[in-house]
C-alpha positions in Angstrom: 0.3 0.0 -0.2 1.0 3.2 -1.0 -0.6 6.4 1.2 -1.1 9.5 -0.7 -2.8 12.5 0.9 -4.7 15.7 -0.9 -4.3 18.9 0.7 -7.4 20.6 0.4 -7.5 24.4 1.2 -8.6 27.7 0.4 -6.1 30.0 -1.7 -5.5 33.1 -0.6 -4.2 36.7 -2.2 -1.0 36.8 -0.2 1.5 34.7 -1.2 3.2 34.0 1.7 0.1 32.7 3.5 -0.4 30.2 1.4 2.8 29.1 1.8 2.2 28.7 5.1 -0.5 26.4 4.7 1.3 24.6 2.3 4.6 23.6 4.5 1.9 22.7 7.6 0.4 19.8 4.8 3.8 18.8 4.0 4.9 18.9 7.6 1.5 17.0 8.2 1.7 14.3 5.9 4.9 13.6 6.7 3.9 13.1 10.0 1.1 10.8 8.3 3.5 8.9 6.6 2.2 9.7 3.3 3.9 9.0 0.1 2.4 11.2 -2.1 1.1 14.8 -1.5 -1.2 16.6 -4.2 -1.7 20.3 -3.4 -4.5 22.4 -5.5 -3.8 24.2 -8.7 -3.0 28.5 -8.4 -2.0 28.0 -5.0 0.5 31.3 -5.2 -2.3 33.5 -4.7 -5.8 33.7 -5.9 -8.8 36.8 -5.6 -12.8 36.7 -6.6 -12.1 40.1 -7.7 -8.9 40.5 -9.4 -8.5 38.4 -11.8 -5.3 39.9 -13.0 -3.6 38.5 -9.9 -2.7 35.5 -11.8 0.5 38.2 -13.9 1.8 40.1 -10.6 1.7 37.2 -8.4 3.6 34.1 -10.4 7.2 33.5 -9.1 9.8 32.5 -11.2 10.9 28.0 -10.5 13.0 29.7 -7.6 10.8 31.7 -5.9 10.4 33.0 -3.0 7.7 30.3 -2.8 8.8 27.0 -4.1 12.3 27.4 -2.6 10.4 26.8 1.4 8.5 24.0 -0.5 11.9 22.2 -1.5 13.4 22.7 2.3 10.2 21.8 4.1 10.7 18.6 1.6 14.6 18.1 2.4 15.4 14.9 3.9 11.4 13.1 3.3 10.7 10.8 1.0 7.3 12.8 0.2 6.7 13.8 -3.4 4.1 17.1 -3.5 2.3 17.6 -6.3 0.3 21.1 -6.5 0.2 24.2 -9.6 1.6 27.6 -9.4 2.1 30.2 -11.7 5.6 31.0 -13.6 6.7 33.8 -15.6 6.2 33.7 -19.6 7.9 36.2 -22.3 5.5 38.8 -23.5 3.8 40.1 -19.3 2.3 36.2 -19.2 2.2 33.3 -17.3 2.4 29.6 -18.0 0.3 27.7 -15.2 3.0 25.1 -14.4 2.3 21.8 -12.0 5.3 21.5 -9.9 6.7 18.4 -8.1 8.9 18.1 -5.5 11.7 15.6 -3.6 13.7 15.8 -1.1 14.9 19.6 -1.6 14.9 18.3 -5.9 12.6 19.8 -8.2 10.9 16.1 -10.4 8.9 17.6 -12.5 7.4 20.3 -14.6 4.6 20.0 -16.6 2.8 23.7 -18.2 -0.6 23.0 -18.7 -2.2 22.0 -21.9 -5.9 22.5 -21.6 -6.8 26.9 -20.9 -10.3 27.0 -19.4 -11.8 28.9 -22.3 -15.6 28.2 -20.9 -18.6 28.2 -19.0 -17.6 32.5 -20.0 -14.3 32.1 -18.7 -10.8 32.7 -21.0 -7.7 31.8 -19.0 -6.0 31.8 -21.9 -6.2 35.9 -22.0 -3.2 35.7 -19.2 -1.6 32.1 -19.5 0.1 30.6 -22.6 -0.7 27.0 -23.1 2.5 24.1 -22.9 3.1 22.0 -25.8 3.9 18.8 -24.0 2.9 15.7 -23.0 4.3 15.5 -19.6 6.6 12.2 -18.8 5.4 10.0 -16.1 6.8 10.0 -12.6 7.4 7.8 -9.9 6.3 7.2 -6.8 7.1 4.5 -3.6 7.1 2.0 -7.0 3.9 3.4 -9.1 4.0 5.4 -11.7 2.8 8.9 -11.8 0.7 10.7 -14.2 0.7 14.4 -14.2 -2.8 16.3 -15.7 -4.2 19.8 -14.3 -7.9 21.3 -14.1 -9.3 21.5 -17.1 -7.4 18.7 -19.2 -10.0 15.9 -17.3 -12.6 17.0 -20.1 -9.7 15.8 -22.3 -9.9 11.9 -22.5 -6.9 11.8 -24.6 -4.5 12.8 -22.3 -5.5 10.7 -19.6 -5.6 7.6 -22.1 -2.0 8.7 -23.5 -0.6 8.8 -19.8 -2.0 5.3 -19.0 -0.8 3.9 -22.3 2.5 5.1 -21.5 2.3 2.9 -17.8 0.9 5.0 -15.8 -0.8 3.5 -12.2 -2.2 6.0 -11.1 -3.5 9.8 -12.5 -3.1 13.1 -10.4 -4.8 16.0 -11.4 -4.4 19.8 -8.6 -8.0 21.5 -9.4 -8.8 24.7 -9.4 -13.0 24.1 -10.4 -15.1 26.8 -10.5 -18.9 26.3 -8.9 -21.9 27.1 -11.4 -25.0 25.0 -12.2 -23.8 21.3 -13.1 -20.4 21.7 -12.2 -20.1 19.1 -8.7 -21.8 16.6 -10.8 -19.6 17.5 -14.2 -16.4 16.8 -11.4 -17.4 13.0 -9.7 -19.0 11.6 -13.3 -14.9 12.8 -15.2 -12.3 12.0 -11.9 -15.2 8.6 -11.8 -15.1 8.9 -15.8 -11.4 9.1 -15.6 -10.0 6.4 -13.4 -12.0 3.7 -14.6 -11.8 4.1 -18.6 -8.0 3.8 -17.8 -8.0 1.2 -14.6 -5.7 3.8 -12.7 -6.3 5.3 -9.6 -7.1 8.6 -9.7 -6.0 11.5 -6.7 -8.0 15.1 -7.5 -7.6 17.9 -5.7 -9.4 20.7 -6.2 -9.3 24.0 -4.2 -12.4 25.7 -1.9 -13.7 28.8 -0.9 -15.5 31.5 -2.5 -15.8 30.4 -6.2 -14.3 26.8 -6.5 -15.5 23.5 -4.9 -13.3 21.6 -3.7 -14.9 18.1 -3.1 -11.1 16.3 -3.7 -11.0 13.0 -4.3 -9.5 9.8 -4.9 -11.2 7.2 -7.1 -10.3 3.1 -7.5 -9.2 2.1 -11.3 -12.8 0.0 -11.2 -14.2 3.9 -11.0 -15.1 3.4 -6.7 -14.9 6.9 -4.8 -12.2 5.3 -1.4 -11.9 8.7 0.1 -13.8 12.2 -0.4 -13.9 15.7 1.0 -16.9 18.4 1.3 -16.4 21.8 0.2 -14.3 23.2 3.3 -10.4 22.6 4.0 -9.3 19.8 4.1 -6.7 17.0 4.3 -7.6 13.8 3.3 -5.7 10.1 3.3 -6.0 7.1 0.8 -4.9 4.3 0.3 -3.5 2.9 -2.7 -3.2 -1.0 -3.8 -1.1 -2.0 -6.9 -2.8 -5.4 -6.4 -5.9 -3.3 -6.6 -4.6 -1.9 -10.0 -3.6 -5.8 -11.4 -7.1 -6.6 -10.2 -8.9 -3.9 -12.7 -6.2 -4.4 -15.5 -7.1 -8.5 -15.3 -11.0 -8.4 -14.5 -11.4 -5.0 -17.4 -8.3 -5.0 -20.2 -9.5 -2.8 -21.7 -6.0 -0.6 -22.3 -5.5 -3.9 -23.6 -8.4 -4.4 -25.6 -8.3 -0.8 -27.4 -8.0 -1.0 -30.9 -7.1 3.1 -30.8 -3.5 4.1 -31.2 -2.0 6.2 -28.3 -3.8 9.8 -29.2 -1.5 12.1 -30.5 -0.8 15.7 -29.1 -2.2 18.3 -31.7 0.3 21.2 -33.0 
């Protein structure tokens, strides 16, 4: 068994406040023996009255926010994953999933699918990524990386599963709205079931976003979930459950389609 943690919280406008929250969640996850902590999307800063806060709050990867998180993981085998905004050319930013362990950056994934939907337009300030992320190894598990709106595009999850992912992680800031909570639950469950992977999805909570972090097993069974308030959620990932799911439901083996390819 591999213990994972989901650190759900309401992101504040000031980055140091959010860094302190992350440091607390890291310490508690280490104490609980977790090997993976998944934080939400956009954890540097959020203010629903100021959509341009992502531009002012963006920090380089070696800035003070990430420096504190890296220092907090020194000497630990806990892998921490969350999303921050990094400066990009032409006064814009990238929405980057960053994975760290033992004081080192293991992976950076620039979000492929920008949230230009439901009357919002993430691409106003954010530059889309151009690459499917490689898998990350955590405690013997192969982990695929996704971010929020990526959830609505089954091709990315299938790419990662075909590449060998046992577990898919999804930091998110899922916006409230009619049917949106239902979409979240259906899509998180579907991505797990159709790929016979565990799905670990952490949502930001607060005024704008729904929270409702979830862990779903490879046969589509929710095994842990949070409500709308801040929470530190734990779940056990069982490699035998993955093997069982892929034996009784060999969808990856039976699929007649090739690995999806990223469009230029």
